[in-house]
C-alpha positions as CSV (number, residue, x, y, z in Angstrom):
1,M,0.3,-15.9,3.2
2,K,3.0,-13.5,2.0
3,A,3.0,-10.8,-0.6
4,S,3.8,-12.3,-4.0
5,Q,6.1,-10.9,-6.7
6,V,2.9,-9.4,-8.3
7,C,2.4,-7.3,-5.2
8,L,6.1,-6.2,-5.1
9,N,5.9,-5.2,-8.8
10,L,2.7,-3.2,-8.2
11,I,4.2,-1.3,-5.3
12,R,7.4,-0.7,-7.2
13,D,5.7,0.4,-10.3
14,F,3.5,3.0,-8.5
15,E,6.0,4.2,-5.9
16,G,9.1,4.3,-8.2
17,L,12.6,4.3,-6.8
18,K,14.1,7.5,-5.6
19,L,17.4,7.3,-3.7
20,K,17.2,10.9,-2.3
21,P,14.5,12.2,0.0
22,Y,11.5,13.8,-1.8
23,K,8.1,14.9,-0.9
24,C,5.3,12.7,-2.1
25,P,2.1,14.4,-3.5
26,A,0.7,14.5,0.0
27,G,3.8,16.5,1.1
28,I,5.3,13.7,3.3
29,P,9.1,13.2,3.1
30,T,9.7,9.9,1.4
31,I,12.7,7.9,0.2
32,G,13.4,4.7,-1.7
33,I,10.3,2.8,-2.8
34,G,7.7,4.9,-0.9
35,T,9.3,4.7,2.5
36,T,8.1,7.3,5.0
37,R,9.6,5.8,8.2
38,Y,12.7,3.8,8.9
39,E,12.7,0.5,10.8
40,N,13.2,2.3,14.1
41,G,10.1,4.4,13.5
42,K,12.0,7.6,12.7
43,P,10.3,9.5,10.0
44,V,12.2,10.3,6.8
45,T,13.3,13.9,6.6
46,M,14.3,16.0,3.6
47,G,17.8,16.3,5.2
48,D,18.5,12.5,5.2
49,P,21.3,11.2,3.1
50,A,20.7,9.3,-0.1
51,I,20.4,5.5,0.1
52,T,21.3,2.7,-2.2
53,A,18.9,0.7,-4.3
54,S,19.7,-2.3,-2.1
55,R,18.7,-0.3,1.0
56,A,15.5,0.9,-0.7
57,W,14.5,-2.8,-1.2
58,E,15.5,-3.6,2.4
59,L,13.2,-0.8,3.6
60,L,10.3,-2.1,1.4
61,S,10.8,-5.7,2.6
62,N,10.7,-4.5,6.2
63,R,7.5,-2.5,5.7
64,L,5.9,-5.3,3.8
65,I,6.1,-7.5,6.9
66,S,3.9,-5.1,8.9
67,C,1.5,-4.7,5.9
68,E,1.1,-8.5,5.6
69,S,0.6,-8.7,9.4
70,A,-2.1,-6.0,9.2
71,V,-4.1,-7.9,6.6
72,K,-3.8,-11.1,8.7
73,R,-4.8,-9.2,11.9
74,F,-7.8,-7.2,10.6
75,V,-9.3,-9.4,7.9
76,T,-11.5,-12.2,9.2
77,V,-12.6,-13.8,6.0
78,H,-10.7,-16.0,3.6
79,L,-8.6,-14.2,0.9
80,N,-7.1,-15.6,-2.2
81,Q,-3.5,-14.5,-3.1
82,N,-4.6,-11.7,-5.4
83,E,-7.0,-10.2,-2.8
84,F,-4.2,-10.4,-0.2
85,D,-1.7,-8.8,-2.5
86,A,-4.1,-6.0,-3.4
87,L,-4.7,-5.2,0.2
88,V,-1.0,-5.3,1.1
89,S,-0.3,-2.8,-1.7
90,F,-3.3,-0.6,-0.4
91,I,-2.0,-0.7,3.2
92,Y,1.5,0.1,2.0
93,N,0.2,3.3,0.5
94,V,-2.6,4.4,2.9
95,G,-1.3,2.9,6.2
96,E,-2.6,0.4,8.7
97,G,-4.8,2.8,10.6
98,N,-6.7,4.0,7.6
99,F,-7.3,0.4,6.5
100,A,-8.3,-0.7,10.0
101,N,-11.0,2.0,10.1
102,S,-12.2,1.7,6.5
103,T,-15.6,0.9,5.1
104,L,-13.7,-1.4,2.8
105,L,-12.6,-3.6,5.7
106,R,-16.0,-3.5,7.4
107,M,-17.7,-4.6,4.1
108,L,-15.1,-7.3,3.5
109,N,-15.4,-8.8,7.0
110,A,-19.2,-8.6,6.7
111,G,-19.1,-10.9,3.7
112,N,-20.2,-8.3,1.1
113,D,-19.8,-9.1,-2.5
114,R,-16.2,-8.8,-3.6
115,E,-17.2,-6.4,-6.4
116,E,-18.8,-4.0,-3.9
117,V,-15.8,-4.3,-1.6
118,S,-13.3,-3.6,-4.3
119,A,-15.2,-0.5,-5.4
120,Q,-14.2,1.0,-2.0
121,L,-10.6,1.0,-3.1
122,L,-11.5,3.6,-5.7
123,R,-12.5,6.1,-3.1
124,W,-8.9,6.3,-1.8
125,N,-7.5,8.4,-4.8
126,K,-6.9,11.7,-3.0
127,A,-4.0,13.4,-1.3
128,N,-5.0,16.4,0.9
129,G,-8.6,16.1,-0.6
130,V,-7.4,16.4,-4.2
131,P,-7.9,13.5,-6.6
132,L,-4.6,12.5,-8.2
133,D,-4.2,10.6,-11.5
134,G,-1.5,8.4,-10.0
135,L,-3.6,7.3,-7.1
136,T,-6.6,6.8,-9.3
137,R,-4.5,4.5,-11.5
138,R,-3.1,2.7,-8.5
139,R,-6.5,2.1,-7.0
140,Q,-7.8,0.8,-10.3
141,A,-4.8,-1.6,-10.5
142,E,-5.4,-2.8,-7.0
143,R,-9.1,-3.3,-7.7
144,S,-8.3,-5.3,-10.8
145,L,-5.9,-7.5,-8.9
146,F,-8.4,-7.9,-6.0
147,L,-11.0,-9.2,-8.5
148,K,-8.7,-11.4,-10.5
149,T,-9.3,-15.1,-9.8
150,C,-6.2,-17.2,-9.1
């Protein structure tokens, strides 16, 4: 399974496209479409040069591969495309380690009701302990996608 266009649109809509480095609400240097690290693992810095839109999509595509892989590696139950896409978007934003250690993943793999599992997404709406409207909207969108039947 691979991330669909729905997933790409969700990520793009919430991350936006910024060709110069900026600090995300959590204070992490970011560039492009939510990229915090380049393919070689080097973190984005505020002194990095601007990139092109094409490069931003290239960075997104590269990162999606690892997000898709994380879903396949950590989830032991069957997922439909919408559930897969919601989790890829979630991991793109919070990282593989946070997903791997989440109550959401434990509940999903334990076979809990999908409604209960998806409610866990809503808990991830904070940056540095502060709830953010943008993250709240993103988690709601990911939850809606997760619960949408194909």
